[in-house]
Structure formats: C-alpha cells, structure tokens
C-alpha positions as CSV (number, residue, x, y, z in Angstrom):
1,M,8.8,-5.3,-11.1
2,S,9.7,-6.0,-7.5
3,G,7.4,-8.0,-5.2
4,F,7.0,-7.9,-1.4
5,R,5.3,-9.9,1.3
6,F,4.6,-8.5,4.8
7,E,2.2,-8.5,7.7
8,A,0.7,-5.2,8.9
9,T,-1.9,-4.0,11.3
10,V,-4.6,-1.9,9.7
11,V,-4.7,1.7,10.9
12,H,-7.4,4.3,10.6
13,W,-6.3,7.8,9.7
14,R,-8.9,10.3,10.9
15,G,-7.8,13.3,8.8
16,P,-10.1,15.5,6.7
17,S,-10.7,12.4,4.5
18,P,-10.8,9.3,6.8
19,F,-9.1,6.3,5.3
20,F,-7.7,2.9,6.3
21,F,-4.1,1.9,5.5
22,A,-1.6,-1.0,6.0
23,P,1.8,0.5,7.0
24,V,4.6,-0.9,4.8
25,P,7.5,-2.2,7.1
26,P,10.7,-0.1,6.9
27,P,12.8,-2.8,5.2
28,C,10.3,-3.0,2.3
29,G,10.0,0.8,2.3
30,D,13.8,1.0,1.8
31,E,13.6,-1.1,-1.3
32,I,10.5,0.7,-2.6
33,K,12.3,4.0,-2.1
34,R,15.2,2.7,-4.2
35,L,12.7,1.9,-7.0
36,S,10.7,5.1,-6.6
37,T,12.5,7.2,-9.2
38,F,11.7,4.6,-11.9
39,V,8.0,4.2,-11.0
40,T,6.5,7.3,-9.3
41,Y,4.1,9.4,-11.2
42,G,4.4,12.4,-8.9
43,W,4.1,13.5,-5.3
44,G,6.0,10.4,-4.3
45,M,3.1,8.1,-5.1
46,I,4.1,4.5,-6.1
47,P,1.7,2.4,-8.1
48,V,1.2,-1.2,-6.8
49,E,-0.9,-4.2,-7.2
50,A,-1.7,-5.8,-3.8
51,T,-3.4,-9.1,-2.7
52,I,-4.9,-9.7,0.7
53,D,-6.6,-13.1,1.3
54,G,-7.1,-13.7,-2.4
55,V,-8.5,-10.2,-3.1
56,T,-6.3,-8.3,-5.6
57,F,-6.5,-4.6,-6.2
58,S,-4.5,-1.7,-7.7
59,T,-3.7,1.4,-5.8
60,S,-0.8,3.7,-5.0
61,L,1.4,3.9,-1.9
62,F,1.6,7.1,0.1
63,P,5.0,8.1,1.4
64,K,4.9,8.4,5.2
65,N,7.5,8.4,8.0
66,E,10.5,7.0,6.0
67,S,8.3,4.3,4.5
68,Y,4.9,4.0,2.9
69,L,1.2,3.4,3.6
70,L,-0.9,1.0,1.5
71,P,-4.4,2.4,1.1
72,L,-7.2,-0.1,1.7
73,K,-10.1,0.6,-0.6
74,A,-13.6,0.5,1.0
75,K,-14.6,-2.2,-1.5
76,V,-11.6,-4.4,-0.4
77,R,-12.2,-3.8,3.3
78,Q,-15.9,-4.7,3.0
79,K,-15.2,-7.8,1.0
80,L,-12.6,-9.0,3.6
81,N,-14.4,-7.6,6.7
82,L,-11.3,-5.6,7.7
83,T,-11.1,-2.7,10.2
84,A,-8.5,-0.9,12.3
85,G,-6.5,-3.2,14.4
86,D,-6.8,-6.2,12.2
87,T,-3.5,-8.0,11.2
88,I,-3.3,-8.8,7.5
89,S,-0.8,-10.6,5.2
90,V,-0.1,-8.6,2.1
91,E,1.5,-9.6,-1.2
92,M,2.4,-6.5,-3.2
93,R,4.1,-5.8,-6.5
94,V,5.3,-2.4,-7.6
95,Q,4.0,-1.5,-11.0
96,P,5.4,0.8,-13.7
97,A,3.9,4.2,-13.8
98,Q,1.3,4.8,-16.4
99,R,2.5,7.8,-18.3
100,R,-0.1,9.8,-20.3
C-alpha cells in the first residue's frame, strides 16, 4: 500500500476522551482520501502502520478537517517521551482493511 513521510506537531485533544494526535498534512490527506474507499473499515477510519524514531505501531487515522489525525498511543508517547507541541517525523503506510 501507499507510504508517506511527514513532520507534524503533536496536538492534545481535550474532548471527553483526551488523546494525543499528529495531524496529517493536507497533501498526504488528499492521497489517503483517494485510497480510502479501498481500505476503510467504516466511519472513515483508515488502518495504518506508523514509525516514529524507530518505534513502529499500528493504528487507524481519524478523518478531521479535510485531512486526518494519527492517534499516538500512550505506550508510544511514553517510550518516545512525546507530548503536545513536540515536532515529530512520521513514516506511515496505509494498510488494507482487515475484514471479518
């Protein structure tokens, strides 16, 4: 599947379930949107494998503001000592949806 590389500033969403995300830049979001009908498993979620500073993890992108947000799992953030405002380099590959 398609791969992407980008830099992002970690954001903290203070909704009912606080979480940290890396916003996907719009040019990458446009390409992901093009692939979405082939890989989404519902609600616009896009499965990906991401690597930040040598730490690889699987998650799903959330659609947001004409692009996507990459959720940063607590385990990943703790291992890399990441918090809101940090700039990160992301390598990300869109994965095929796991149909059950």
